[in-house]
C-alpha positions in Angstrom: -20.1 10.5 -43.1 -20.0 7.6 -45.5 -22.2 4.6 -44.6 -23.3 1.3 -46.0 -26.2 -1.1 -45.2 -26.4 -4.8 -45.8 -28.2 -7.7 -44.5 -26.2 -9.7 -41.8 -24.3 -12.5 -43.5 -22.5 -15.2 -41.5 -18.7 -14.9 -41.8 -19.3 -13.5 -45.3 -17.0 -13.1 -48.4 -14.1 -10.7 -48.8 -16.0 -8.0 -50.7 -18.5 -7.8 -47.8 -15.6 -6.8 -45.7 -14.3 -4.3 -48.3 -17.6 -2.6 -48.1 -17.3 -2.4 -44.3 -13.8 -1.1 -44.5 -14.7 1.5 -47.0 -17.2 3.3 -44.8 -17.5 5.1 -41.4 -20.5 3.3 -40.2 -22.0 -0.2 -41.4 -25.6 -0.9 -40.8 -26.7 -4.5 -40.4 -30.2 -4.6 -42.0 -31.8 -7.0 -39.5 -35.3 -5.6 -39.5 -36.3 -7.1 -43.0 -37.6 -10.5 -43.9 -35.4 -13.7 -43.9 -34.6 -15.2 -47.1 -34.5 -19.0 -47.6 -31.2 -20.3 -48.8 -29.5 -17.0 -48.5 -26.2 -16.4 -46.8 -27.7 -15.2 -43.4 -27.0 -18.5 -41.6 -24.7 -20.4 -44.0 -21.4 -20.1 -46.0 -18.9 -22.0 -47.8 -15.3 -23.3 -47.0 -12.8 -25.4 -48.9 -11.7 -28.8 -47.7 -9.4 -31.0 -49.8 -10.2 -29.1 -53.0 -13.9 -29.5 -52.4 -16.3 -26.6 -51.6 -18.5 -27.4 -48.6 -21.4 -25.5 -47.2 -22.0 -25.1 -43.5 -25.2 -24.0 -41.9 -26.3 -22.8 -38.6 -29.7 -24.4 -37.8 -32.6 -22.0 -36.9 -35.9 -22.6 -35.1 -38.8 -22.4 -37.4 -37.1 -20.3 -39.9 -39.6 -18.5 -42.4 -39.6 -15.8 -44.9 -42.5 -14.3 -42.9 -40.1 -13.7 -40.0 -37.7 -10.7 -39.6 -34.0 -11.7 -39.4 -33.6 -10.2 -36.0 -36.3 -12.5 -34.5 -34.8 -15.7 -35.8 -33.6 -18.0 -33.1 -30.7 -20.3 -33.3 -31.5 -24.0 -32.6 -29.1 -25.9 -30.3 -30.9 -29.3 -30.3 -28.1 -30.7 -32.5 -24.5 -30.7 -31.6 -23.7 -28.4 -34.6 -21.0 -26.3 -32.9 -18.6 -29.3 -32.2 -19.2 -30.8 -35.6 -18.6 -27.3 -37.3 -15.5 -26.6 -35.3 -14.2 -30.1 -36.2 -14.9 -29.5 -39.8 -13.1 -26.1 -39.8 -10.0 -27.7 -38.1 -9.9 -30.5 -40.6 -10.1 -28.2 -43.5 -7.5 -25.6 -42.3 -5.2 -27.2 -39.7 -2.3 -26.9 -42.1 -3.1 -23.3 -43.2 -0.5 -20.8 -42.1 -2.7 -18.6 -39.8 -4.8 -21.5 -38.4 -3.4 -21.0 -34.9 -4.2 -17.4 -34.9 -7.8 -17.6 -36.4 -9.2 -20.8 -35.1 -9.5 -19.4 -31.4 -11.6 -16.6 -32.8 -14.0 -19.1 -34.3 -14.1 -21.1 -31.2 -14.9 -17.9 -29.2 -17.6 -16.9 -31.6 -19.3 -20.3 -32.0 -19.2 -21.1 -28.2 -20.9 -17.9 -27.1 -24.3 -19.5 -27.4 -26.0 -16.5 -29.0 -29.7 -16.9 -29.0 -30.4 -15.2 -32.4 -28.6 -15.4 -35.8 -28.5 -11.6 -36.1 -26.5 -11.6 -32.7 -24.1 -14.3 -33.9 -23.4 -12.4 -37.1 -22.9 -9.2 -35.3 -20.5 -10.7 -32.7 -18.7 -12.5 -35.4 -18.2 -9.4 -37.5 -16.8 -7.5 -34.5 -14.3 -10.3 -33.7 -13.1 -10.4 -37.3 -12.7 -6.5 -37.5 -10.9 -6.5 -34.2 -8.4 -9.1 -35.5 -7.9 -7.1 -38.9 -7.6 -3.8 -37.0 -10.5 -2.1 -38.8 -12.4 0.4 -36.6 -15.7 0.7 -38.7 -18.6 1.3 -36.4 -21.3 -1.4 -36.9 -24.9 -1.2 -35.8 -28.1 -3.2 -36.3 -30.9 -1.3 -38.1 -33.3 -2.6 -35.5 -31.7 -0.6 -32.7 -33.0 2.9 -33.4 -34.3 4.0 -36.9 -37.9 3.1 -36.4 -38.6 2.8 -40.1 -40.0 -0.6 -40.5 -42.8 0.7 -42.5 -40.4 1.7 -45.3 -39.1 -0.6 -48.1 -36.2 -0.8 -50.6 -34.3 2.3 -51.3 -36.7 4.5 -49.3 -35.7 2.6 -46.2 -31.9 3.0 -47.1 -32.3 6.7 -47.9 -34.1 7.3 -44.5 -31.2 5.6 -42.6 -28.9 7.9 -44.5 -30.8 11.0 -43.5 -31.0 9.9 -39.9 -27.4 9.4 -39.8 -26.8 12.7 -41.7 -24.6 10.7 -44.1 -23.4 12.5 -47.1 -22.4 9.3 -49.0 -24.0 5.9 -49.3 -22.1 2.9 -50.7 -23.7 -0.2 -52.1 -22.2 -3.2 -53.9 -22.0 -2.9 -57.6 -24.6 -5.6 -58.1 -27.3 -3.3 -56.7 -27.2 -0.6 -59.2 -30.6 -1.4 -60.6 -32.2 -1.0 -57.1 -31.2 2.7 -56.6 -32.0 6.1 -58.1 -29.0 8.4 -58.0 -31.3 11.4 -58.7 -33.4 10.6 -55.5 -30.3 10.4 -53.2 -28.8 13.5 -54.8 -32.1 15.3 -54.2 -31.4 14.8 -50.4 -27.8 15.6 -50.5 -26.5 12.0 -50.4 -24.0 10.8 -52.9 -24.6 7.3 -54.2 -21.5 5.2 -54.9 -21.2 1.6 -55.9 -18.2 -0.5 -54.9 -16.7 -2.7 -57.6 -14.2 -5.0 -56.0 -11.0 -6.5 -57.1 -10.7 -10.0 -55.6 -6.9 -10.9 -55.5 -6.0 -14.6 -55.5 -4.0 -15.9 -52.7 -2.1 -19.1 -51.9 -4.5 -21.6 -50.5 -3.4 -24.7 -48.5 -4.8 -26.8 -51.2 -4.0 -26.7 -55.0 -7.2 -24.9 -55.9 -8.2 -21.3 -55.2 -11.9 -20.6 -55.2 -13.1 -17.0 -55.0 -16.2 -16.0 -52.9 -15.6 -18.3 -50.0 -16.3 -17.2 -46.4 -13.8 -14.7 -44.9 -12.5 -17.7 -42.8 -10.7 -19.0 -45.8 -9.0 -15.7 -46.5 -8.0 -15.3 -42.8 -6.6 -18.7 -42.6 -4.1 -18.1 -45.5 -3.2 -14.3 -45.1 -1.9 -12.2 -42.5 -4.0 -9.3 -41.1 -1.7 -6.9 -42.9 -2.1 -8.5 -46.2 -5.9 -8.7 -45.8 -6.0 -5.0 -45.0 -4.2 -4.4 -48.4 -6.8 -6.8 -50.1 -9.7 -4.8 -48.6 -8.4 -1.7 -50.3 -8.5 -3.3 -53.8 -11.7 -1.8 -55.2 -13.0 1.2 -57.1 -16.2 3.3 -56.9 -18.5 3.3 -59.9 
């Protein structure tokens, strides 16, 4: 079995989904501490050639709290405002009418915690794309909250009886291949090739939310894009 482990990101970038599509099981690392100004509850879109950042408000967010415990704040009318922003940005995109109802469904579900919102949004995107990778939060059943860094990841691999672990290329300095090999786990690093696609504006910006990719490309084309990587 091949697995990957990543923190839950809100409607993340294309290479995050490349990682999901490259494995049999994807673990959402939600029993670690929240990082301020990370991508757990925010992301970027393109509107009229300008990159804009949207954020899901949280209740008393703190780096002393675990991601799984962070609650979403519904005091402000952010759902309506965010849906309006997305509609204004992408109403002329070729796949707007297919993708926008998914966004409405996800944001209208009134999930109480950000980890739950991320989880449900990933499931809906994967369903739309026809990708059957299993996704599971790390807080559900590994009972290894006392472990840190690569020891935690290795423990998850062993509990899953995985023979391969895949990590983004940027994390090469965080892992020791010799340690993973010692336990019979091959360590792979995914190096993405992020193909350009035709945006509704005149400007292509890489690394935006997957929403931007979905608005401009068919599920079939996106699946091809998800296979554009190599293992280092």
